[in-house]
C-alpha positions in Angstrom: 22.1 -33.8 -17.0 19.2 -31.8 -16.4 19.5 -28.2 -15.3 16.2 -26.0 -13.7 14.9 -24.0 -16.2 15.1 -20.5 -15.5 12.2 -19.2 -17.3 10.4 -21.9 -15.3 11.5 -20.3 -11.5 11.2 -16.7 -13.5 7.2 -17.7 -14.1 6.4 -19.3 -10.7 8.3 -16.1 -8.7 5.8 -13.7 -11.2 2.6 -15.8 -10.3 3.4 -16.2 -6.9 4.0 -12.2 -6.6 0.6 -12.1 -8.9 -0.9 -14.6 -6.1 -0.5 -12.4 -3.3 -0.9 -8.9 -5.4 -4.4 -10.2 -6.0 -4.9 -11.4 -2.6 -3.3 -7.6 -1.1 -6.3 -6.2 -3.0 -8.9 -8.9 -2.4 -8.4 -8.3 1.5 -8.2 -4.1 0.6 -11.3 -4.5 -1.1 -12.9 -5.6 1.8 -11.7 -3.3 4.6 -11.5 0.0 2.5 -14.8 2.0 1.4 -15.4 2.8 -2.7 -14.0 6.2 -1.5 -10.9 5.0 0.6 -10.2 2.9 -2.1 -10.6 6.0 -4.8 -8.8 8.1 -2.7 -5.8 5.3 -2.0 -5.1 5.2 -5.9 -4.7 8.9 -6.2 -2.0 8.7 -4.2 -0.4 6.1 -5.6 -0.3 7.7 -8.8 1.5 11.1 -7.1 3.7 9.1 -3.9 3.6 5.0 -4.6 6.1 4.5 -1.5 3.5 6.3 0.6 0.5 4.3 -0.7 2.6 0.7 -0.4 3.4 1.9 3.1 -0.7 2.9 4.4 -1.6 -0.4 2.4 1.0 -2.2 4.3 0.1 -0.6 7.6 -3.7 -1.1 7.0 -3.0 -5.0 6.3 -1.1 -5.3 9.6 -3.6 -3.6 11.4 -6.8 -6.0 9.9 -4.2 -9.2 10.8 -4.0 -8.1 14.3 -8.0 -7.5 14.7 -7.1 -4.0 15.3 -10.1 -3.1 12.3 -13.5 -3.8 12.6 -15.9 -2.7 10.0 -14.8 -0.6 7.1 -12.1 2.2 6.6 -13.4 5.5 5.5 -11.9 8.3 3.4 -12.4 10.3 6.5 -10.5 7.7 8.6 -8.2 7.1 5.3 -7.4 11.2 5.3 -6.2 10.5 9.3 -4.1 7.9 8.1 -2.1 9.5 5.2 -1.7 12.9 7.0 -0.3 10.5 10.4 2.4 9.2 8.0 3.7 11.8 5.9 6.5 13.6 7.1 6.2 17.6 7.7 7.3 19.6 5.1 10.8 21.4 5.8 11.6 25.1 5.6 14.6 26.0 4.7 16.1 29.4 5.0 18.9 30.8 3.0 21.3 33.3 4.7 22.5 36.4 2.6 26.6 36.4 2.0 
């Protein structure tokens, strides 16, 4: 009896992941201006979760047909500022 090779399953899964990542990058290249892509890559270095959130948001808007043309750096700044959580001020009481 032959059992499926786990290495084959891992390779197939990894190939699918690479393919999806490549498609995502191609779509973002079409939608984002070069300055906006650079900014998003810089954000990814500091806050990868925020970059993923913004990428998915942009891709969803694109899939819904709500984005026409390219997103400029200024537009990306607005998206980033609207998705960031406000900073909290902490007050310490003296005891």
